[in-house]
C-alpha positions in Angstrom: 51.5 30.0 -71.6 51.6 26.8 -69.7 48.8 24.3 -70.5 46.3 23.8 -67.8 47.3 26.9 -65.8 44.7 29.0 -64.2 43.7 32.2 -65.9 43.4 34.8 -63.2 43.7 38.5 -63.3 46.6 40.3 -61.6 44.5 41.1 -58.5 42.7 37.7 -58.2 43.6 34.7 -56.0 42.4 31.2 -56.2 39.7 30.0 -53.8 41.4 26.7 -53.4 44.1 26.0 -50.9 46.3 23.0 -50.6 44.4 21.8 -47.5 41.1 22.0 -49.3 42.4 20.2 -52.3 44.0 17.2 -50.5 42.0 17.0 -47.2 38.4 17.4 -48.1 36.3 16.3 -45.1 33.1 14.4 -45.7 30.5 14.5 -42.9 28.4 11.3 -42.7 24.9 11.6 -41.2 24.1 9.5 -38.1 22.7 6.1 -38.9 18.9 6.1 -38.6 17.5 4.3 -35.6 15.8 1.1 -35.8 12.6 2.1 -37.6 10.6 -0.9 -36.6 11.4 -0.4 -32.9 10.8 3.3 -33.0 7.5 2.9 -34.8 6.4 0.3 -32.3 7.3 2.5 -29.4 5.6 5.5 -30.9 2.5 3.6 -31.7 2.4 2.0 -28.2 2.8 5.4 -26.6 0.2 7.0 -28.8 -2.4 4.3 -28.2 -1.9 3.8 -24.5 -1.8 7.5 -23.4 0.2 8.1 -20.3 3.0 5.8 -19.4 4.6 4.6 -16.2 8.2 3.6 -15.5 8.7 0.2 -14.0 12.0 -1.4 -12.9 12.5 -5.0 -13.9 12.6 -7.3 -10.9 15.3 -9.4 -12.6 17.8 -7.0 -14.2 16.7 -3.6 -12.7 16.2 -2.1 -16.2 13.8 0.9 -16.2 11.1 0.2 -18.7 8.5 2.7 -19.9 5.1 0.9 -19.9 1.7 2.1 -21.1 -0.7 3.1 -18.3 -3.5 1.0 -19.7 -2.7 -2.1 -21.6 -4.3 -5.5 -22.0 -1.2 -7.2 -23.3 1.5 -9.1 -21.5 4.6 -6.8 -21.3 8.1 -8.2 -21.1 11.4 -6.6 -20.1 13.3 -5.2 -23.1 16.6 -6.6 -21.8 16.0 -9.9 -20.1 12.5 -10.8 -21.2 11.0 -11.1 -17.7 7.3 -10.5 -17.4 6.7 -7.0 -16.2 2.9 -6.9 -16.4 0.3 -9.5 -17.3 -3.3 -8.5 -17.9 -5.9 -10.1 -15.6 -9.4 -9.1 -16.8 -12.0 -8.5 -14.1 -9.3 -8.9 -11.4 -11.1 -7.1 -8.6 -14.5 -8.7 -9.2 -13.1 -12.3 -9.5 -10.8 -11.9 -6.4 -13.7 -10.5 -4.4 -16.0 -13.4 -5.3 -13.3 -15.9 -4.5 -12.6 -14.2 -1.2 -16.3 -14.3 -0.2 -16.3 -18.0 -1.1 -13.2 -18.5 1.0 -14.9 -16.9 4.0 -17.8 -19.3 3.8 -15.5 -22.3 3.5 -13.5 -21.0 6.5 -16.7 -20.8 8.6 -17.6 -24.4 7.6 -14.1 -25.6 8.4 -14.3 -24.3 11.9 -17.9 -25.2 12.6 -18.1 -28.9 11.7 -16.1 -31.9 12.9 -12.7 -32.3 11.2 -12.1 -36.0 11.9 -14.0 -38.7 13.7 -12.2 -41.8 15.2 -14.1 -45.1 15.8 -12.5 -47.5 18.2 -14.5 -50.4 19.8 -17.8 -48.7 19.3 -16.5 -45.4 20.8 -16.6 -42.4 18.5 -14.5 -39.3 19.1 -14.9 -36.2 17.0 -12.7 -33.2 16.8 -12.7 -29.8 15.1 -9.8 -27.6 14.1 -10.1 -25.4 17.2 -10.5 -28.3 19.6 -7.4 -29.9 18.1 -5.5 -26.8 18.9 -6.9 -26.8 22.4 -5.8 -30.4 23.0 -2.3 -29.5 21.9 -2.3 -26.7 24.4 -3.5 -29.0 27.2 -0.7 -31.4 26.4 1.7 -28.4 27.0 2.7 -28.3 23.4 2.5 -24.5 23.5 4.7 -23.8 20.6 3.0 -26.2 18.2 -0.5 -25.1 19.3 0.4 -21.4 18.7 1.9 -22.2 15.3 -1.2 -24.1 14.2 -3.4 -21.4 15.4 -1.4 -18.7 13.7 -0.8 -20.4 10.3 -4.2 -22.2 9.9 -6.6 -19.8 11.6 -5.4 -16.3 12.2 -3.4 -15.6 9.1 -5.9 -17.0 6.6 -8.7 -15.1 8.4 -6.6 -11.9 8.3 -5.9 -12.3 4.6 -9.6 -12.9 3.7 -10.9 -10.0 5.8 -8.2 -7.7 4.5 -9.0 -8.5 0.9 -12.7 -8.0 1.6 -12.0 -4.7 3.2 -9.9 -3.5 0.2 -11.9 -5.0 -2.7 -15.5 -4.3 -1.7 -15.3 -0.5 -1.9 -13.5 -0.6 -5.2 -16.0 -3.1 -6.7 -18.9 -0.7 -5.9 -17.1 2.3 -7.3 -16.4 4.0 -4.1 -13.2 5.6 -2.7 -10.7 3.2 -1.2 -11.3 2.4 2.4 -9.2 4.2 5.0 -5.7 2.8 5.3 -6.5 0.3 2.5 -2.9 0.6 1.2 -1.5 -0.3 4.6 -3.9 -3.2 4.9 -2.9 -4.5 1.4 0.8 -4.3 2.3 0.1 -6.3 5.5 -1.8 -8.9 3.5 1.2 -9.4 1.3 3.6 -9.5 4.2 1.8 -12.2 6.1 1.1 -14.3 3.1 4.2 -16.6 3.7 2.8 -17.5 7.1 -0.4 -19.0 5.7 0.4 -22.7 5.7 -3.0 -24.4 5.4 -1.7 -26.8 2.8 1.1 -27.9 5.1 -1.5 -28.6 7.8 -3.6 -30.5 5.3 -0.6 -32.7 4.3 -0.1 -33.5 8.0 -3.8 -34.5 8.3 -3.4 -36.9 5.3 -0.3 -38.4 6.8 -2.1 -39.0 10.1 -5.0 -40.7 8.3 -2.6 -43.1 6.7 -0.7 -43.9 9.9 -3.8 -44.3 12.1 -5.8 -46.3 9.6 -4.7 -49.6 11.1 -5.4 -48.5 14.7 -8.9 -47.1 14.3 -11.4 -46.2 11.7 -10.9 -42.6 10.6 -13.9 -40.8 9.2 -13.2 -37.5 7.6 -15.7 -34.8 8.5 -17.2 -32.0 6.5 -14.4 -29.7 7.6 -11.7 -31.7 5.9 -13.4 -31.2 2.5 -14.2 -27.6 3.1 -10.7 -26.9 4.4 -9.1 -28.6 1.3 -11.4 -26.6 -1.0 -10.5 -23.4 0.9 -6.8 -24.0 0.0 -7.5 -24.0 -3.7 -10.0 -21.1 -3.5 -7.5 -18.8 -1.7 -4.8 -19.8 -4.1 -7.1 -18.8 -7.0 -8.0 -15.5 -5.2 -4.4 -14.4 -5.0 -3.6 -15.7 -8.5 -6.4 -13.6 -10.1 -5.4 -10.5 -8.1 -3.6 -7.8 -10.1 -1.3 -6.0 -7.6 -0.2 -3.2 -10.0 -3.9 -2.4 -10.8 -4.8 -2.5 -7.1 -2.0 -0.2 -6.2 -3.1 2.2 -8.9 -6.7 2.1 -7.7 -5.6 2.7 -4.1 -3.5 5.7 -5.0 -5.5 8.6 -3.5 -3.6 11.2 -5.5 -5.4 10.1 -8.7 
């Protein structure tokens, strides 16, 4: 008998084959995912309830965001801000819009500037200045000033008031509120009150040696209106507003 040989009966065969002896295949399990990231995502989804998918405006990555969150959320790829929480957005924007309407009425009701030359005083308002430009046949400039300093700011403020007031008092959105909000966003680049204000300041400096320039109440109310409207749009939360204007909810 040979040492180390298998002892098998005459009708028995070995269970091993040359392939199984020399080419044993080991199956490795898939590496576990990042436990920290998975736990964070699971906790975020569990705490926030329903989620929404938002495309990053910088890299177009689709990000799953919690429906209700008070944290600032960044894109997972490029780090761009996808959503920033703005507490009491509707109430604050509505209050600033109402304040802006009051300042707008003051800006168009009182003298803007007064010029004193040799005992003669000439006062002008914003609308009379536009009228004088039209009388001098500067039709394009008069139309531009009327559009950018009067009509567009008035349309923005009345549009925001029309949208925010029903939401503040817990009512359903006003009819066509979504279209009005889209219009407010589209005409925003045409609101150039700050450019007009810079022009007024330049005129004050250049005309200072020719006559005595006395700023009126409208100058201060108009300047305050610029900052108030900037604050109203800054405190506004468009994702929240679009969500509240969705009639399907």
